[in-house]
C-alpha positions as CSV (number, residue, x, y, z in Angstrom):
1,X,-22.2,-57.2,28.9
2,X,-21.3,-53.6,30.1
3,X,-22.5,-54.3,33.6
4,X,-20.6,-57.5,33.9
5,X,-17.6,-55.7,32.5
6,X,-17.7,-53.0,35.1
7,X,-18.3,-55.6,38.2
8,X,-15.7,-58.0,37.1
9,X,-13.3,-55.0,36.7
10,X,-13.9,-53.5,39.8
11,X,-13.9,-56.9,41.7
12,X,-10.7,-58.1,39.9
13,X,-8.8,-54.8,40.1
14,X,-9.7,-54.4,43.8
15,X,-8.3,-58.0,44.6
16,X,-5.3,-57.3,42.4
17,X,-4.7,-53.9,44.3
18,X,-5.1,-55.6,47.7
19,X,-2.8,-58.6,47.0
20,X,-0.3,-56.4,45.3
21,X,-0.3,-54.2,48.4
22,X,0.0,-57.0,50.8
23,X,3.1,-58.3,48.8
24,X,5.0,-55.1,48.5
25,X,4.1,-53.4,52.0
26,X,3.7,-56.7,54.1
27,X,5.2,-59.8,52.8
28,X,8.0,-58.8,50.6
29,X,11.6,-58.7,52.4
30,X,13.6,-55.6,51.6
31,X,16.3,-56.7,54.1
32,X,19.9,-57.4,53.2
33,X,20.9,-61.2,53.5
34,X,23.4,-62.0,56.0
35,X,26.0,-63.0,53.6
36,X,26.1,-59.3,52.3
37,X,26.0,-57.4,55.7
38,X,28.9,-55.3,56.5
39,X,30.1,-55.5,52.8
40,X,30.2,-52.6,50.3
41,X,26.9,-54.1,48.9
42,X,25.2,-53.5,52.3
43,X,23.5,-50.0,52.2
44,X,24.0,-49.6,55.8
45,X,27.6,-49.0,55.0
46,X,27.1,-46.1,52.8
47,X,23.5,-44.8,53.6
48,X,22.1,-43.2,56.6
49,X,19.2,-44.7,58.6
50,X,16.9,-42.0,57.1
51,X,18.4,-42.6,53.5
52,X,17.6,-46.2,54.0
53,X,14.1,-45.5,55.1
54,X,13.2,-43.4,52.4
55,X,14.6,-45.7,50.0
56,X,12.4,-48.5,51.0
57,X,9.4,-46.4,51.3
58,X,9.9,-44.7,47.8
59,X,10.6,-48.1,46.2
60,X,7.3,-49.8,47.7
61,X,5.0,-46.8,46.4
62,X,6.8,-46.5,43.0
63,X,6.5,-50.2,42.5
64,X,2.9,-50.3,43.6
65,X,1.8,-47.5,41.2
66,X,3.9,-49.0,38.4
67,X,2.2,-52.4,38.7
68,X,-1.2,-50.9,39.1
69,X,-0.9,-48.7,36.0
70,X,0.0,-51.3,33.5
71,X,-3.1,-53.5,33.6
72,X,-5.1,-50.3,33.6
73,X,-4.5,-49.5,30.1
74,X,-5.7,-53.2,29.1
75,X,-8.8,-52.3,31.0
76,X,-8.9,-48.9,29.0
77,X,-8.7,-50.6,25.6
78,X,-11.4,-53.2,26.6
79,X,-13.7,-50.9,28.0
80,X,-13.5,-48.8,24.6
81,X,-14.6,-51.8,22.8
82,X,-17.4,-52.8,25.3
83,X,-19.0,-49.5,25.7
84,X,-19.0,-48.9,21.8
85,X,-16.5,-45.8,22.3
86,X,-14.4,-47.1,19.5
87,X,-17.4,-47.1,17.2
88,X,-18.1,-43.4,18.1
89,X,-14.4,-42.6,17.3
90,X,-14.7,-44.4,13.9
91,X,-18.0,-42.5,13.0
92,X,-16.5,-39.2,14.2
93,X,-13.3,-39.8,11.9
94,X,-15.5,-40.6,8.9
95,X,-17.6,-37.8,9.3
96,X,-14.7,-35.3,9.7
97,X,-13.0,-36.5,6.4
98,X,-13.8,-38.9,3.6
99,X,-10.2,-39.6,3.0
100,X,-8.9,-42.7,5.0
101,X,-5.6,-41.2,5.1
102,X,-7.1,-38.6,7.4
103,X,-9.7,-40.8,9.2
104,X,-7.2,-43.3,10.6
105,X,-4.6,-40.6,12.2
106,X,-7.9,-38.8,13.6
107,X,-9.1,-42.0,15.1
108,X,-5.6,-42.7,16.5
109,X,-5.6,-39.1,18.0
110,X,-9.0,-39.6,19.4
111,X,-7.9,-43.0,21.3
112,X,-4.6,-41.7,22.4
113,X,-6.3,-38.7,24.0
114,X,-8.8,-40.7,25.9
115,X,-6.0,-43.1,27.1
116,X,-3.7,-40.3,28.3
117,X,-6.7,-38.3,30.1
118,X,-7.5,-41.6,32.1
119,X,-3.9,-42.3,32.7
120,X,-2.9,-38.7,33.6
121,X,-3.7,-38.9,37.3
122,X,-1.4,-41.7,37.9
123,X,1.3,-39.9,35.9
124,X,0.8,-37.0,38.0
125,X,0.9,-39.0,41.1
126,X,4.1,-40.6,40.1
127,X,5.5,-37.1,39.6
128,X,4.5,-36.1,43.0
129,X,5.8,-39.1,44.8
130,X,9.3,-38.4,42.8
131,X,9.2,-34.9,44.2
132,X,8.1,-35.7,47.7
133,X,11.3,-38.1,48.0
134,X,13.6,-35.7,46.3
135,X,14.3,-37.3,43.2
136,X,12.6,-35.0,40.7
137,X,13.2,-31.4,40.7
138,X,11.1,-30.4,37.5
139,X,8.5,-27.9,37.7
140,X,5.0,-28.6,36.7
141,X,5.2,-26.3,33.5
142,X,8.6,-28.2,32.3
143,X,6.8,-31.5,33.3
144,X,3.6,-30.6,31.3
145,X,5.9,-29.5,28.3
146,X,7.6,-33.0,28.4
147,X,4.5,-34.6,28.6
148,X,2.9,-32.8,25.6
149,X,6.1,-33.3,23.4
150,X,5.7,-37.0,24.3
151,X,2.0,-37.0,23.4
152,X,2.5,-35.4,20.0
153,X,5.7,-37.3,19.2
154,X,3.9,-40.7,20.0
155,X,1.0,-39.6,18.0
156,X,2.8,-38.9,14.7
157,X,4.9,-41.9,15.0
158,X,1.8,-44.1,15.9
159,X,-0.5,-42.4,13.3
160,X,2.2,-43.3,10.4
161,X,2.5,-46.8,11.7
162,X,-1.2,-47.3,11.9
163,X,-2.1,-45.8,8.6
164,X,0.3,-48.4,6.9
165,X,-0.9,-51.1,9.0
166,X,-4.4,-50.7,8.0
167,X,-3.6,-49.9,4.3
168,X,-1.7,-53.6,4.4
169,X,-4.7,-55.3,6.6
170,X,-7.2,-54.1,3.6
171,X,-4.9,-55.0,0.8
172,X,-3.3,-58.2,2.2
173,X,-6.0,-59.9,4.3
174,X,-3.7,-63.1,5.1
175,X,-0.2,-61.6,5.1
176,X,-0.4,-58.1,6.2
177,X,1.4,-59.1,9.6
178,X,4.2,-60.4,7.6
179,X,4.4,-57.4,5.2
180,X,4.2,-55.0,8.0
181,X,6.9,-56.5,9.9
182,X,9.2,-56.4,6.8
183,X,8.4,-52.5,6.6
184,X,9.0,-52.3,10.3
185,X,12.6,-53.2,10.4
186,X,14.0,-50.4,8.2
187,X,11.6,-48.0,10.3
188,X,13.2,-49.3,13.7
189,X,16.8,-48.8,12.0
190,X,15.6,-45.1,10.9
191,X,14.5,-44.4,14.4
192,X,17.7,-45.6,15.9
193,X,19.6,-43.1,13.7
194,X,17.4,-40.1,14.2
195,X,16.7,-40.6,18.0
196,X,19.7,-38.6,19.2
197,X,19.6,-35.7,16.7
198,X,15.9,-35.3,16.1
199,X,13.8,-36.6,19.0
200,X,16.2,-36.3,22.2
201,X,16.8,-32.6,21.8
202,X,12.9,-31.9,22.0
203,X,13.2,-32.8,25.6
204,X,16.7,-31.6,26.8
205,X,19.4,-29.2,25.8
206,X,22.6,-31.0,24.6
207,X,26.0,-29.1,24.6
208,X,29.5,-30.3,24.3
209,X,31.1,-31.5,27.5
210,X,32.6,-28.4,29.3
211,X,35.3,-30.2,31.1
212,X,37.6,-30.8,28.3
213,X,40.1,-32.8,30.3
214,X,37.4,-35.4,31.2
215,X,36.2,-35.3,27.7
216,X,39.9,-36.3,26.4
217,X,39.8,-39.0,29.0
218,X,36.4,-40.2,27.8
219,X,37.4,-39.9,24.1
220,X,40.7,-42.0,25.1
221,X,38.6,-44.9,26.2
222,X,36.2,-44.7,23.3
223,X,39.3,-44.5,20.9
224,X,40.7,-47.9,22.8
225,X,37.3,-49.5,22.0
226,X,37.4,-48.4,18.4
227,X,34.1,-46.1,18.9
228,X,33.9,-43.5,16.1
229,X,33.3,-40.5,18.5
230,X,35.1,-37.0,18.2
231,X,32.9,-35.4,21.2
232,X,31.1,-36.0,24.3
233,X,27.7,-34.5,25.1
234,X,26.5,-33.0,28.2
235,X,22.7,-32.9,28.7
236,X,21.2,-30.4,31.4
237,X,19.1,-32.6,33.6
238,X,19.7,-31.0,37.0
239,X,16.6,-28.9,36.3
240,X,14.6,-32.0,36.2
241,X,16.1,-34.9,38.6
242,X,18.7,-35.6,41.0
243,X,19.2,-39.0,39.5
244,X,22.3,-39.6,37.3
245,X,22.7,-41.3,34.0
246,X,25.0,-41.7,31.1
247,X,24.5,-43.5,27.7
248,X,25.8,-44.3,24.1
249,X,23.0,-44.1,21.8
250,X,22.4,-43.6,17.8
251,X,24.2,-45.4,15.1
252,X,26.4,-44.4,12.4
253,X,27.2,-40.8,11.9
254,X,24.8,-40.0,14.6
255,X,26.5,-42.2,17.2
256,X,26.6,-39.9,20.6
257,X,28.4,-40.3,23.9
258,X,26.0,-38.6,26.5
259,X,26.6,-37.5,30.3
260,X,23.8,-36.0,32.4
261,X,25.2,-33.0,34.2
262,X,24.0,-34.6,37.5
263,X,26.5,-37.3,36.9
264,X,29.3,-34.8,36.3
265,X,28.4,-32.8,39.4
266,X,28.2,-35.7,41.8
267,X,30.7,-38.3,40.8
268,X,34.5,-38.0,40.8
269,X,36.3,-38.2,37.3
270,X,37.4,-41.9,37.9
271,X,33.9,-42.8,38.8
272,X,32.6,-41.0,35.6
273,X,35.2,-43.1,33.5
274,X,33.8,-46.4,34.9
275,X,30.1,-45.3,34.1
276,X,31.4,-44.4,30.5
277,X,33.3,-47.6,30.4
278,X,30.1,-49.4,31.1
279,X,28.3,-47.7,28.5
280,X,31.3,-48.2,26.0
281,X,31.1,-52.0,26.9
282,X,27.6,-52.1,25.4
283,X,28.8,-50.7,22.2
284,X,31.8,-52.8,22.0
285,X,29.7,-56.1,22.6
286,X,27.2,-54.9,20.2
287,X,24.4,-54.7,22.6
288,X,22.8,-51.8,20.8
289,X,22.4,-54.1,17.6
290,X,21.5,-57.2,19.6
291,X,18.8,-55.2,21.2
292,X,17.6,-54.1,17.6
293,X,17.8,-57.6,16.6
294,X,15.8,-58.8,19.5
295,X,13.2,-56.1,18.8
296,X,13.0,-57.3,15.3
297,X,12.6,-60.8,16.4
298,X,9.9,-60.3,19.0
299,X,8.0,-58.1,16.7
300,X,7.9,-60.9,14.2
301,X,6.3,-63.3,16.7
302,X,4.2,-60.6,18.1
303,X,2.6,-59.5,14.8
304,X,2.2,-63.3,14.0
305,X,0.5,-64.0,17.4
306,X,-1.6,-60.8,17.0
307,X,-2.8,-61.8,13.7
308,X,-4.3,-65.1,14.8
309,X,-5.5,-63.7,18.1
310,X,-7.3,-60.7,16.3
311,X,-9.2,-63.2,14.0
312,X,-10.1,-65.4,17.1
313,X,-11.2,-62.4,19.1
314,X,-13.2,-60.9,16.1
315,X,-15.1,-64.2,15.6
316,X,-16.0,-64.5,19.3
317,X,-16.9,-60.9,20.2
318,X,-16.8,-58.9,16.9
319,X,-20.6,-59.3,16.6
320,X,-21.4,-58.0,20.2
321,X,-18.9,-54.9,19.5
322,X,-20.5,-54.3,16.2
323,X,-17.1,-54.5,14.5
324,X,-17.0,-56.3,11.3
325,X,-13.5,-57.2,10.5
326,X,-9.8,-57.2,11.7
327,X,-9.2,-54.5,9.1
328,X,-12.0,-52.1,10.6
329,X,-10.2,-49.4,12.4
330,X,-12.7,-49.8,15.2
331,X,-10.8,-52.9,16.2
332,X,-7.4,-51.0,16.7
333,X,-8.0,-51.0,20.5
334,X,-7.9,-54.8,20.4
335,X,-4.6,-54.9,18.4
336,X,-3.1,-52.7,21.1
337,X,-4.4,-54.8,23.9
338,X,-3.2,-58.0,22.5
339,X,0.3,-56.4,21.7
340,X,0.5,-55.0,25.1
341,X,-0.6,-58.3,26.9
342,X,2.1,-60.2,24.5
343,X,4.6,-57.6,25.6
344,X,4.0,-58.1,29.3
345,X,4.1,-61.8,29.0
346,X,7.5,-61.6,26.9
347,X,9.0,-59.1,29.5
348,X,10.5,-61.5,32.0
349,X,12.5,-63.1,29.4
350,X,13.5,-59.6,27.7
351,X,14.4,-58.3,31.2
352,X,16.5,-61.5,31.9
353,X,18.5,-60.9,28.6
354,X,18.9,-57.4,29.6
355,X,20.4,-58.0,33.1
356,X,22.8,-60.5,31.5
357,X,24.0,-57.6,29.2
358,X,24.2,-55.2,32.1
359,X,26.3,-57.8,33.9
360,X,28.6,-58.2,31.0
361,X,29.1,-54.3,30.5
362,X,29.9,-54.0,34.2
363,X,32.6,-56.8,33.7
364,X,33.9,-55.0,30.7
365,X,34.0,-51.7,32.5
366,X,36.0,-53.1,35.4
367,X,38.4,-54.8,33.1
368,X,38.9,-51.5,31.1
369,X,39.4,-49.2,34.1
370,X,40.7,-51.7,36.6
371,X,39.6,-49.3,39.1
372,X,37.1,-51.5,41.7
373,X,37.0,-48.7,44.4
374,X,35.8,-45.9,41.8
375,X,33.4,-48.5,40.5
376,X,31.9,-49.3,43.9
377,X,31.8,-45.7,44.7
378,X,29.8,-44.8,41.6
379,X,27.1,-47.7,42.2
380,X,26.7,-46.5,45.8
381,X,26.4,-42.8,44.8
382,X,23.8,-43.9,42.2
383,X,22.0,-45.7,44.9
384,X,21.9,-42.9,47.3
385,X,20.8,-40.1,44.8
386,X,18.3,-42.3,43.1
387,X,17.0,-43.7,46.6
388,X,17.4,-47.3,44.8
389,X,16.5,-50.4,46.5
390,X,19.7,-52.7,46.5
391,X,17.6,-55.9,47.0
392,X,14.1,-55.6,45.7
393,X,11.5,-58.3,46.1
394,X,11.7,-61.1,43.5
395,X,8.5,-60.1,41.7
396,X,9.9,-56.4,41.2
397,X,13.3,-57.7,40.1
398,X,12.0,-60.2,37.4
399,X,9.2,-57.9,36.2
400,X,10.7,-54.7,36.4
401,X,14.5,-54.7,36.4
402,X,16.6,-54.5,33.4
403,X,19.7,-54.5,35.3
404,X,21.0,-56.5,38.0
405,X,20.4,-55.3,41.6
406,X,22.6,-52.8,43.0
407,X,23.7,-55.6,45.5
408,X,24.7,-57.8,43.1
409,X,26.5,-55.4,40.9
410,X,28.5,-54.1,43.9
411,X,29.2,-57.8,45.1
412,X,30.5,-58.7,41.5
413,X,32.9,-55.5,41.9
414,X,33.9,-56.7,45.4
415,X,34.8,-60.4,44.2
416,X,36.7,-58.8,41.4
417,X,38.8,-56.8,43.7
418,X,39.4,-59.7,46.0
419,X,40.7,-61.9,43.2
420,X,42.9,-58.9,41.9
421,X,44.6,-58.7,45.4
422,X,45.2,-62.7,45.5
């Protein structure tokens, strides 16, 4: 079984990499359709030939790396089972402590450490790629600090979730997935509440917006939309990236309006206001809560399917893997593998919903600001600074894009401007 696993993994992964490379570097068309040439959506009208070349190259390499990395995680989880590594982790954690409340987090730590180490070279290549194309400005020490913070934050959250999950598995053999989902709902709400004030500040420094005149204008938009905000936060991202961003996150008293300093440094005030109106649109149309409901609904379906697939998998391969039951902690990689596969299968639908929400937020923002020139300028600047591909290949769009393409977004703004002038 081990030999077959290695051979099939090498063959399939090589074939997958070859086809992916041919698609992105030979077959996919990154060009601009004739209907858009010469319009504001045509990158040739606001980017230099060198910027166009860099954007296309960067997009190809970035997408290739992203598509390659995702199935590698599946291979890791399956390999851990096939080679008996999961059993070794279980035995080590049992010898280290006789208390299950310690054993499970220790197992999670071992599995997460191995996964992180194997994937680390790909994360590092992604960083180097971003630096070489002028997107990232982050030093290695700062990047490693963020990586370590992400590792430990992820471990603490996952250790809590998995400890509770396996307690439920052992106590409720047939309904553990349902009770796990019921407990997950308040946990997700809690995470949304603490994210802006507990987790985000671990990575970056947040301060009040220094430009008080701009803050007053943004708060005016927020007040117009009935957003309960009394300040705007600025986050120092210029030490890490040349990309731009802004967002509204959190719920209740922890709601925050946040601007990256790169956005403030590179956009005019009216362009910043359009970006903020877009984020306000998400709040007004309840996209934050709709997203939460979507996660809750998908997690219900995911846990239900994982429950049945786990039992099927254990019946078919459990004996070969020397794993007794679904409730055996050594079966955790199978659970992670199934959830990851289910998430991948559902991603086209989730991304389509996200693109629709982003389009609605764009429409809200342009209606609110009534400044199509500033809107177009902001998107063009975002494209240049992030070396974004305005017209990505179909596979990339439907499997990676949570926003409409820049070509679609700018074209919509042009149509709005034409209709307004008529």
